C-alpha positions as CSV (number, residue, x, y, z in Angstrom):
1,M,0.0,0.0,0.0
2,V,2.6,2.5,1.1
3,Y,4.8,1.6,-1.9
4,T,1.9,2.3,-4.3
5,L,1.3,5.7,-2.6
6,Q,4.9,6.6,-3.0
7,L,4.6,5.9,-6.8
8,Q,1.4,8.0,-6.9
9,A,2.9,11.0,-5.1
10,P,3.1,14.3,-7.1
11,K,6.4,15.0,-8.8
12,P,8.4,18.2,-8.1
13,K,8.0,21.0,-10.7
14,V,10.3,23.9,-10.4
15,I,8.9,27.4,-11.0
16,S,11.9,29.0,-12.8
17,C,12.5,32.7,-12.3
18,Q,12.4,34.5,-15.7
19,R,14.4,37.5,-14.6
20,E,17.9,38.2,-13.3
21,V,18.0,38.2,-9.5
22,P,20.7,40.4,-8.0
23,N,22.8,38.9,-5.2
24,K,21.5,35.4,-5.8
25,P,23.1,32.9,-3.3
26,P,25.5,30.6,-5.2
27,F,23.8,27.5,-3.8
28,Y,20.5,28.3,-5.5
29,Q,19.7,28.0,-9.2
30,K,16.6,28.9,-11.3
31,E,14.3,28.1,-8.4
32,Y,15.4,31.3,-6.6
33,H,13.1,34.3,-7.0
34,G,14.6,36.7,-4.6
35,N,12.4,39.3,-2.8
36,I,8.8,38.4,-3.6
37,S,5.8,38.4,-1.3
38,R,3.8,35.4,-0.1
39,E,1.0,36.4,-2.3
40,E,3.2,36.5,-5.4
41,A,4.6,33.1,-4.5
42,D,1.1,31.7,-4.2
43,R,0.2,33.1,-7.6
44,L,3.3,31.5,-9.2
45,L,2.6,28.2,-7.6
46,C,-0.9,27.8,-9.1
47,Q,0.4,25.4,-11.7
48,G,-0.5,22.5,-9.5
49,D,0.7,20.1,-6.8
50,G,4.5,19.7,-6.7
51,S,5.2,23.2,-7.9
52,Y,8.0,24.9,-5.9
53,L,10.2,27.9,-5.6
54,V,12.6,29.5,-3.2
55,R,12.3,33.1,-2.1
56,K,14.0,35.5,0.3
57,S,12.3,35.5,3.7
58,E,10.2,38.5,4.5
59,R,10.8,38.2,8.2
60,A,14.5,37.4,8.7
61,H,17.6,38.8,7.1
62,D,19.7,36.3,5.1
63,A,17.0,33.7,5.5
64,Y,15.2,31.8,2.7
65,T,11.8,30.2,2.4
66,L,10.9,27.1,0.3
67,A,7.4,27.3,-0.9
68,I,5.7,24.1,-2.2
69,S,2.2,23.6,-3.6
70,F,0.3,20.6,-2.3
71,E,-3.4,19.9,-2.5
72,G,-4.2,23.5,-3.5
73,Q,-2.3,25.0,-0.6
74,T,1.2,26.5,-0.3
75,K,3.4,25.0,2.4
76,N,6.3,27.3,3.5
77,F,9.4,26.1,5.1
78,K,12.5,27.9,6.4
79,L,15.3,26.6,4.1
80,F,18.9,26.2,5.2
81,N,22.2,25.3,3.5
82,D,25.4,24.1,5.1
83,G,26.8,22.6,1.9
84,Q,23.5,20.6,1.6
85,H,19.9,21.8,1.6
86,Y,17.6,21.0,4.6
87,V,14.5,22.1,6.4
88,G,14.7,19.4,9.1
89,E,17.0,16.6,9.9
90,K,17.5,15.3,6.4
91,R,20.2,16.7,4.1
92,F,19.9,16.9,0.3
93,D,22.3,17.7,-2.5
94,T,19.7,19.6,-4.4
95,V,16.5,21.5,-3.6
96,H,14.7,19.3,-6.2
97,D,15.5,16.1,-4.3
98,L,14.4,17.8,-1.0
99,V,11.0,18.7,-2.6
100,A,10.6,15.2,-4.1
101,D,11.1,13.6,-0.7
102,G,8.8,16.1,0.9
103,L,6.0,15.4,-1.6
104,I,6.2,11.7,-0.9
105,H,5.8,12.2,2.8
106,F,3.0,14.8,2.3
107,Y,1.1,12.4,0.1
108,V,1.6,9.2,2.1
109,E,0.6,11.0,5.4
110,A,-2.4,12.6,3.7
111,K,-3.7,9.3,2.2
112,A,-2.7,6.8,4.9
113,S,-2.2,8.6,8.2
114,D,-4.3,6.1,10.2
115,Y,-2.6,3.2,8.6
116,I,0.9,4.7,9.3
117,S,0.0,5.4,13.0
118,K,-0.9,1.7,13.5
119,L,2.2,0.3,11.8
120,S,4.4,-0.2,14.9
121,N,1.5,-0.4,17.4
122,E,-0.3,-3.3,15.7
123,S,2.8,-5.2,14.4
124,N,3.6,-8.5,16.0
125,Y,7.4,-8.5,16.5
126,A,7.3,-12.3,17.2
127,E,6.3,-12.8,13.6
128,S,8.8,-10.3,12.2
129,P,11.3,-11.3,9.5
130,Y,14.2,-10.3,11.7
131,L,13.1,-12.4,14.6
132,A,12.7,-15.4,12.4
133,Y,16.2,-14.9,11.0
134,T,17.9,-14.5,14.4
135,A,16.0,-17.5,15.8
136,K,17.4,-19.6,13.0
137,K,20.9,-18.1,13.6
138,K,20.7,-19.0,17.3
139,R,19.7,-22.5,16.5
140,L,22.6,-22.9,14.1
141,H,25.1,-21.7,16.8
142,L,23.6,-24.0,19.4
143,S,23.7,-27.1,17.2
144,D,27.2,-26.2,16.0
145,K,28.6,-26.3,19.5
146,N,26.9,-27.4,22.7
147,R,28.9,-25.1,24.8
148,K,29.7,-25.4,28.5
149,T,31.4,-22.5,30.3
150,V,33.1,-22.3,33.6
151,V,31.7,-19.3,35.4
152,R,33.0,-18.1,38.7
153,H,30.6,-17.3,41.5
154,P,31.3,-14.6,44.0
155,G,32.4,-16.4,47.2
156,D,30.2,-14.6,49.6
157,Q,28.1,-17.0,51.6
158,A,26.5,-14.5,53.9
159,D,22.7,-14.8,54.5
160,G,22.6,-18.1,52.6
161,E,23.0,-16.4,49.3
162,K,24.4,-18.0,46.2
163,R,25.7,-16.0,43.3
164,I,25.0,-16.5,39.6
165,S,27.0,-15.7,36.5
166,N,26.4,-12.0,36.3
167,G,27.0,-11.5,40.0
168,S,23.4,-11.1,41.2
169,A,22.2,-13.1,44.2
170,T,19.6,-15.8,44.4
171,N,18.2,-17.4,47.5
172,G,19.5,-20.9,48.0
173,A,22.0,-23.0,49.9
174,M,25.4,-21.6,50.7
175,V,28.2,-22.5,48.3
176,D,30.6,-24.9,49.8
177,D,34.2,-23.6,50.1
178,D,35.5,-26.5,47.9
179,L,33.2,-25.6,45.1
180,D,35.1,-22.7,43.4
181,T,33.3,-23.0,40.1
182,E,30.2,-24.4,38.5
183,E,29.6,-25.4,34.9
184,L,26.7,-23.5,33.4
185,D,25.3,-23.3,29.9
186,A,26.8,-20.2,28.3
187,N,24.0,-19.1,26.0
188,V,25.9,-16.0,24.9
189,H,23.3,-15.2,22.2
190,E,20.7,-14.6,24.9
191,Y,22.7,-11.7,26.3
192,E,20.8,-8.5,26.1
193,K,22.3,-6.0,23.7
194,P,20.7,-2.7,22.5
195,H,20.7,-2.0,18.8
196,V,22.9,0.8,17.5
197,F,20.5,2.6,15.2
198,K,21.6,5.3,12.8
199,T,19.5,7.2,10.2
200,T,20.3,5.6,6.8
201,N,19.9,6.4,3.2
202,F,18.5,3.1,1.7
203,I,19.1,2.4,-2.0
204,G,16.3,0.7,-3.9
205,L,13.2,-0.7,-2.3
206,N,13.4,-1.5,1.4
207,W,10.9,-2.9,4.0
208,C,10.9,-2.5,7.7
209,D,12.2,-5.6,9.7
210,Y,9.8,-4.8,12.5
211,C,6.5,-4.2,10.8
212,A,7.4,-5.6,7.4
213,N,6.0,-2.5,5.7
214,F,7.6,-0.4,3.0
215,M,10.0,2.4,4.1
216,W,9.0,5.4,2.0
217,G,11.0,8.4,1.0
218,L,14.0,9.1,-1.2
219,I,16.7,9.4,1.6
220,A,16.8,8.7,5.3
221,Q,13.8,6.5,5.0
222,G,14.5,4.8,8.3
223,V,17.3,3.6,10.6
224,K,19.7,0.7,10.5
225,C,21.5,-1.1,13.3
226,Q,25.3,-0.6,12.8
227,D,26.0,-4.0,14.4
228,C,23.5,-6.4,12.9
229,G,21.9,-4.6,10.0
230,F,18.3,-4.5,11.4
231,S,16.4,-1.9,9.3
232,A,13.2,-0.2,10.5
233,H,11.1,2.9,10.4
234,K,12.3,5.3,13.1
235,K,9.0,4.9,15.0
236,C,9.3,1.1,14.8
237,S,12.9,1.1,16.0
238,E,11.7,2.6,19.3
239,K,9.8,-0.6,20.1
240,V,12.5,-3.1,19.2
241,P,13.8,-5.0,22.2
242,N,17.5,-5.3,23.2
243,D,18.1,-8.4,21.1
244,C,20.8,-7.3,18.7
245,M,22.7,-10.2,17.1
246,P,25.9,-8.7,15.8
247,D,27.1,-9.8,12.4
248,I,30.8,-9.8,11.4
249,K,30.0,-8.1,8.1
250,F,28.9,-5.0,10.0
251,V,31.3,-5.0,12.9
252,K,34.6,-4.2,11.2
253,N,37.0,-3.6,14.2
254,L,37.5,-5.4,17.4
255,Y,39.1,-2.5,19.2
256,G,36.4,0.1,20.0
257,A,33.6,-2.4,19.8
258,D,31.2,-2.9,22.7
259,L,32.2,-5.8,24.9
260,T,28.8,-7.6,24.6
261,T,29.0,-7.1,20.9
262,A,32.5,-8.8,20.9
263,V,31.3,-11.9,22.7
264,K,28.0,-12.3,20.9
265,L,29.8,-11.8,17.5
266,R,32.1,-14.7,18.2
267,N,29.7,-16.7,20.4
268,T,32.4,-16.8,23.2
269,P,31.8,-16.2,26.9
270,L,35.0,-13.9,27.0
271,P,36.5,-11.7,24.4
272,I,39.1,-13.7,22.4
273,V,41.7,-10.9,22.6
274,V,41.5,-11.0,26.4
275,T,42.0,-14.7,26.7
276,K,44.7,-14.8,24.0
277,C,46.7,-12.0,25.6
278,I,46.4,-13.3,29.2
279,K,47.2,-16.9,28.1
280,E,50.3,-15.7,26.3
281,I,51.4,-13.4,29.1
282,E,51.1,-16.1,31.7
283,S,52.9,-18.6,29.6
284,R,55.9,-16.4,29.7
285,G,55.8,-16.2,33.5
286,L,54.7,-13.2,35.6
287,E,58.1,-12.2,37.0
288,H,59.0,-9.4,34.6
289,E,59.7,-6.2,36.6
290,G,57.1,-3.5,36.0
291,L,54.6,-5.9,34.4
292,Y,51.7,-3.8,33.2
293,R,53.4,-0.6,34.4
294,I,56.0,-0.4,31.7
295,A,54.6,0.5,28.3
296,G,55.4,-1.6,25.2
297,L,56.9,-0.3,22.0
298,H,54.3,2.0,20.3
299,D,54.8,0.7,16.8
300,E,54.6,-2.9,18.0
301,V,51.5,-2.3,20.0
302,E,49.8,-0.7,16.9
303,T,50.9,-3.6,14.7
304,I,49.4,-6.2,17.1
305,R,46.2,-4.1,17.4
306,M,45.8,-3.9,13.6
307,E,46.4,-7.7,13.3
308,F,43.7,-8.4,15.9
309,D,41.3,-6.1,14.0
310,K,42.1,-7.8,10.7
311,D,42.0,-11.4,11.7
312,L,41.4,-12.0,15.4
313,E,41.6,-15.8,15.5
314,K,44.7,-16.1,13.4
315,T,46.7,-13.4,15.0
316,D,50.1,-14.8,16.3
317,I,51.3,-13.1,19.4
318,S,53.8,-15.8,20.4
319,E,57.2,-15.0,21.8
320,A,58.8,-15.9,18.5
321,R,57.0,-12.9,16.9
322,Y,56.8,-10.5,19.8
323,D,59.4,-11.0,22.4
324,D,58.6,-7.9,24.4
325,I,56.0,-8.9,27.0
326,H,55.2,-5.2,27.7
327,S,53.8,-4.9,24.2
328,L,51.3,-7.6,25.0
329,T,50.3,-6.0,28.3
330,S,49.9,-2.7,26.5
331,V,47.7,-4.3,23.8
332,L,45.5,-5.8,26.5
333,K,45.2,-2.4,28.4
334,L,44.4,-0.7,25.1
335,Y,41.6,-3.0,24.4
336,F,39.9,-2.2,27.7
337,R,40.7,1.5,27.4
338,L,38.9,1.7,24.0
339,L,35.7,0.0,25.1
340,P,32.8,2.5,24.5
341,I,31.2,1.2,27.7
342,P,33.9,0.7,30.3
343,L,34.4,-2.8,31.8
344,V,33.1,-1.4,35.1
345,T,29.9,0.1,33.6
346,F,28.4,3.4,34.6
347,D,25.6,1.6,36.4
348,A,28.1,-0.1,38.7
349,Y,30.5,2.9,39.0
350,K,28.7,5.0,41.6
351,I,27.8,2.0,43.8
352,L,31.4,0.8,43.7
353,L,32.8,4.2,44.6
354,D,30.3,4.5,47.5
355,A,31.6,1.2,48.8
356,I,35.2,2.6,49.0
357,K,34.2,5.3,51.5
358,Y,34.3,2.6,54.2
359,S,37.8,2.6,55.8
360,D,38.1,-1.1,56.5
361,L,39.2,-2.8,53.3
362,R,37.7,-6.1,54.4
363,S,34.6,-5.0,56.3
364,Q,31.6,-7.1,55.4
365,E,29.6,-3.9,54.8
366,Q,32.1,-2.7,52.2
367,L,32.3,-6.1,50.5
368,A,28.5,-6.3,50.3
369,K,28.4,-2.9,48.5
370,V,31.1,-4.1,46.1
371,R,29.1,-7.3,45.4
372,E,26.1,-5.0,44.8
373,A,28.1,-3.1,42.2
374,L,29.2,-6.3,40.5
375,S,25.6,-7.5,40.3
376,K,24.9,-4.5,38.1
377,L,27.4,-5.6,35.4
378,P,26.1,-7.3,32.2
379,P,27.1,-10.9,32.0
380,A,29.9,-10.2,29.5
381,H,31.4,-7.5,31.7
382,Y,31.1,-9.5,34.9
383,Q,32.8,-12.6,33.4
384,T,35.5,-10.6,31.8
385,L,36.2,-8.6,34.9
386,R,36.4,-11.7,37.1
387,Y,38.7,-13.4,34.6
388,L,41.0,-10.3,34.4
389,L,41.1,-9.9,38.2
390,A,42.0,-13.5,38.8
391,H,44.9,-12.9,36.4
392,L,46.0,-9.8,38.3
393,V,45.9,-11.7,41.6
394,R,48.4,-14.1,40.1
395,V,50.5,-11.2,39.0
396,T,50.5,-9.9,42.6
397,E,51.7,-13.3,43.9
398,K,54.9,-12.6,42.0
399,K,55.4,-9.2,43.6
400,P,58.9,-9.9,45.0
401,K,60.0,-10.3,41.3
402,N,57.7,-8.0,39.3
403,M,57.3,-5.3,41.9
404,M,53.6,-5.1,41.2
405,G,51.2,-5.3,44.1
406,P,47.5,-4.6,44.2
407,D,48.2,-0.8,44.8
408,N,50.6,-0.6,41.8
409,L,48.2,-2.5,39.5
410,A,45.3,-0.3,40.7
411,I,47.1,2.8,39.6
412,V,47.7,1.3,36.1
413,F,44.2,-0.3,35.6
414,A,41.8,2.2,37.3
415,P,41.7,4.7,34.3
416,T,41.6,1.7,31.9
417,L,38.7,-0.2,33.5
418,M,36.4,2.5,34.8
419,R,35.6,6.2,34.2
420,S,33.3,8.7,35.7
421,P,29.9,9.2,34.0
422,E,30.3,12.9,34.7
423,A,31.5,15.0,31.8
424,D,33.2,17.5,34.1
425,P,36.9,16.8,34.1
426,F,37.3,18.3,37.6
427,V,34.8,15.7,39.0
428,S,36.7,13.0,37.2
429,L,40.0,14.2,38.7
430,L,38.5,14.1,42.2
431,S,37.3,10.6,41.6
432,A,40.6,9.2,40.5
433,G,41.8,8.2,44.0
434,H,38.5,6.3,44.7
435,E,38.7,4.6,41.3
436,Q,42.2,3.3,42.2
437,R,41.0,2.2,45.6
438,S,38.1,0.3,44.0
439,I,40.4,-1.7,41.7
440,E,42.8,-2.4,44.7
441,V,39.9,-3.7,46.8
442,M,38.7,-6.0,44.1
443,I,42.2,-7.4,43.6
444,S,43.1,-7.6,47.3
445,C,39.7,-9.1,48.2
446,Y,39.2,-11.3,45.2
447,R,38.8,-14.5,47.3
448,D,36.2,-12.8,49.4
449,L,34.3,-11.5,46.4
450,F,34.6,-14.4,43.9
451,G,36.0,-17.4,45.8
452,R,39.4,-18.7,46.5
453,I,41.9,-19.3,43.7
454,S,42.9,-22.9,43.8
455,T,44.5,-25.5,41.6
456,Q,41.1,-26.6,40.5
457,Q,40.3,-23.0,39.5
458,S,43.5,-22.9,37.4
459,V,42.3,-26.1,35.6
460,N,38.8,-24.7,35.1
461,E,40.1,-21.4,33.8
462,Q,42.4,-23.1,31.4
463,R,39.3,-25.0,30.1
464,L,37.5,-21.7,29.7
465,V,40.5,-20.3,27.7
466,D,40.6,-23.4,25.5
467,H,36.9,-23.2,25.0
468,V,37.2,-19.6,23.8
């Protein structure tokens, strides 16, 4: 229906000015009539629907008005130019294209306003083309690999609480001290992830993935998710749930991609770059002085980063290729630093900093607040943070050799793993000390927060790395 209406919409007809107009702006052509009144514009536009012209505004200096005839009436719009022509959000290379797009919208809204208003409200998302496609994609992933993932539970047994994979508590029996880990199904594709919608100029004929109706207009007909390609009317996109299934053909770079996007994209419980780097770093021993404090060679770090972005799984970071361990630690830190949503998310940030106000590092009240903060983390963030912190604990165990205790590592990692949601740099500066303290507490109190590190945990973590 909407597609047919677009075809039936009036076509733009320029009303050319037959005289020489002094001081004509260089971005207007024959459609510009200069200083003419509204009445004169109405008279010139009597040639029918779709007729249009541009005149100088009567009300504002150096302003211009686009006048379009539609259904026997003249519609006037304040017209702007910044290299492209626009009256609203959409930008056009020519006034003619702007008018053509406007006429389509006028006509569709005039003939089918009730139908359009019901598109998103009456559509059944469960029957949408996108949901059918993603359901099939999930089934293929699950049949391809029946994954089991080792997920650490925070080790707090207070009040008979048992922790689940994203750090939140559920009522149940206390976790036995000997049970450091529990195997759980890692259905990564069920992780919630918002779509990243951006207004898009679609080429050719396109239909909404939400309501399955035609997306009308010449440009900016709707929005498209930058991570999965979901296309929709702007109104429909507001009703789409957080079920983005990232596709590798849309996500070009690993560095700078959202963490949940990274794990859903590869169907792994942890980002591959994190497990690869930590596995390689630990294979070389953790006794290098200044580990994580000393920066690697800039050119080498950039080379490794570009290799990860180009071909993540085939990137070789072995000692034979890169013998400077500090380059690997810098690559890992860079990955966390470039996350658009920090590893310690903004939802957890304030709760975590509030917990640090308590003076006793190991007070039960403080640890309870830290666990509350951890419970706010999305599953991908929680699992990655736990995995990284376990690694950093092992680094501190080699402090006599590497000179890196929890306080030293906190100074290095605080600005990498968390940042203030406040835009004011002065506020961020004041929070720096609390951020460092937060990381120090999570490293120092790892066993209280997540459970003790044991030989069994090392075996299980290795299985997790191998799984990834």
